[in-house]
N, C-alpha and C positions, 0 to 999 in steps of 0.2 A: 502494498501499500505506502501509498506517496500524501505529508503531511506537507502543510504550510506552516508558517510561524512567520511574523515579523523579527521576533527574537530567540535565536539558538545560545541553551545556558548549557556547554558540556560542562557536565558534572560525574561523568566517567573515571576517572581518578585513574592508578593503576594497580590494582592489588589484582586483579584477573592478569595480567601480562608481565611472569616473572621473568626474571634475567639469568642465564646459562648459568655455570659453572665454568665452562672454556673463558682462555684466554681471547681479550678485545672483544667480550662478549659475543661469542659464535659455543656453541655445543660442541662441550668434548667432546670424544671419540668416544658412540653410543651410550651418549646420556638422551637423544631421544627417545631412539627405544625402549631407555630408562623410565625415560622421566614417570610416565604414571603411579611408578614404584618409589619416585622420591618426595619428599616433603619437603614444598615450598616456602612452605605457610609456619605463622608460627604454631604447633599444637598444644592441643591442652595437654602439657605432660603430666604435670600433677594432677588431675579430676579426671574426665574423659577417658583419653589415649593413655594412660599411666602403663595400663597391661604390657600397652605396645611396645616400651619404652625398660618394665625393669625390669635389672638382668641382664641386658642385652648390652652389646657394643654398638655403641656410634659415632658416627662422621658426622663434626658439627662442622659447614662450610662460612661461618662468614667472617665482618670487621665490623660489621655496624650495632646496634641495638640494639635487634630481632635477633641474634647471634649469642648477643649478652645476655637476652632473655633466654632461651635454649638450654646454654651451660648452665645459668644459675639454677637451671630446675631443672636440667639433670641431676647436678651436682648434689642438691635436694634430695633427687629420687635414688641418687647412691650411696649415702647415710641410711637409705632406709634398704636398700638391696646392695648388698657388697659384690655381687656379681655386677653390676651394672659398669659397664668402662666405655669414657667418651674421649676423643681426639678430636679437638680443635683445630683447624686449617684456616688460614688464613695469609692472603695473599702479599698484605701491607708487613711495612718492612720494620715495625717497630718491636721490641721485645713486651710493651707493654700495649693491650691488644688496647685501650680505647684510653684518647686524650681528654683529660677529665677536665672538664669550663670550671676554670675558674669564677665562685660564686654562684655558684648555678642554681639559679632560683628555680629549678626542679628537683630536689633535694630527691626525694625516689629514682629518676635518672643518672647521680651523682654515687648513690650508697648501689644501683648499680654499676656502675664502674669501675667501683673501690674495692668490688664483691669479684668481681670476674678477672680482672688484673691479678688481685689474689690470691685463686684459683690457680691463672694460667702458669704465674712466679715460682709459688711454692713447690713446684715439681715434684709431691708427692700425693697420695691418694687415688682419687681413681681418673686425674683425668691430665692428657696430655696434650700442649698447645706447640705447634708446627706454625712459625712465621715465616714468611719468603715461599711459601708453596702455589702452583699452581696448578689447578689439574686437567692431564691429560685423557684419560679416557678413565668410562664405567662400563662394571659390566655388572649387568643382574643378574642371579642364578634363579627369579624364577619368583613370585610373587612370595611372601615370606620367608626366602631363600636365602636374601643378603644381600652384598656387594660386592664386586672386588675394585676397587680405589687406586688408581697410579695417579700420583703428580712427582713435577720436580719440587724439590724442598731445597732451597738456594744450590747449590750445583751437585749435589745425590735426588738421585733415584731410587723414591720411592713408594711401596704400594701396601695396601690396607684390605685384610677382609675382617668385613663386617657386617652387619646383620643389619642396622637404621641407617638411614643416609638425609640430612636434614642438610638443605640447602639455602642458607638464610641469604642470599647471594643479594635482596637489592627487586625493585618491580620500576619497569618504563611504562610511561603510555602508549596506547596502544593509536594511533596515530590513522590506520587504514580510510577509517570514514570521510575523514576531512582531507588526506593527501591531495584534492582537486582545489580546496582554500587556499587560500593564499594567507597563511598564517605559520607564526616566523614566532622567537620568546621574546614574549614581554619587556619591555625596560622601564614599562613606568613600577611606580610603587608597589603597587598593589599587585602586577602580576597580569594584566584586564585585557590592555587594550591592544590589538591584535588590525593591519589595515584590514579584512576580511570587516565590513561595516557587521553591527549588532553580532557576533561570534562573540560570546565570552568563555576563555578555559576559565573555569573554578576549579578551587582543592589544589590537590597532589599533583596532578597533571600538568597545570599551569609552570610548574618547580621542572617537570621535564626531569633529568637526571638528580637533580639535585635534590638529596636524602632528607633535607634541612626543614621542609614541609612541617608546619603545628597546626593544627586544627586552630588558637587563634588567628591564626593568619587566617583561613578559611572562611571562618567566620567576616573578619574584615570585608573579604571578597564580596560577601555575600549584601554588605550590607553595603561598598559601595556603588555594587554594579544592581541595584534596587533603585538608589541614591539617584545615579545616572539614569535611568529610567525611568523615574518618577517624576522629578526634577524638585524632592524632595529633600532637606534635611537630615543625615544620619542619622539627629537625635530622635527625630520621629520615628523615623526604621527601628530604634532600641528601644523605645519607650511604646510603642502603638503598636496595633494587631498589621503582622506585614498586609494579609489580602487585602482589610479593608481601605489603606494607604492607596494599594493598587488599584481598587474599583472606584477609589475619589479621582486617581489620576485620570 
């Protein structure tokens, strides 16, 4: 079907389009075939999916807060089930996985960073951390039968046999449906203004490959774009009923 509209608000986000494990943004050898058995999203490791990870050997790939969350949860699980073993692979060069933000206003984020940095550097327990690691190939042995993961770790070739594989390597926007539009990376304060008239990209998608998007900025974008469309001050959109404001416009 064909729909017509005066304005398009593209709020499709990035969560449905994961990045790949291979170097340069391409799939590692064998990754596409194995992808339906790889976890690309943060799993509920301490909740509904606890049985999937308890007592298992797990590789986590990634260097951001999603990977850190998985590592923290798996470490807690390992305290309950000593057979749980965690291998954390990160392509970054730092021996300390996450850079802590000075006077971070998000205290939970800072606690997470401190926790996983300590886990990575203590060299004991149920976790091993490898920096400067690039995934080369993945072989899936079948549903719930584990993986063979080959990688270059510094100047050394390494291979692991594990039961679970978590790829917290981030997400990218799906630009396929707007590829014929004149859409470029916005350079205004709110990441809204495109050469394509009345087409607005909101949310994480407007940040492209930048992973620093926060919900607070998304709310600001929504308020800004509706203020532009209605000609109403943003204060009206803060305090009033949005639907009422739009009808009045």
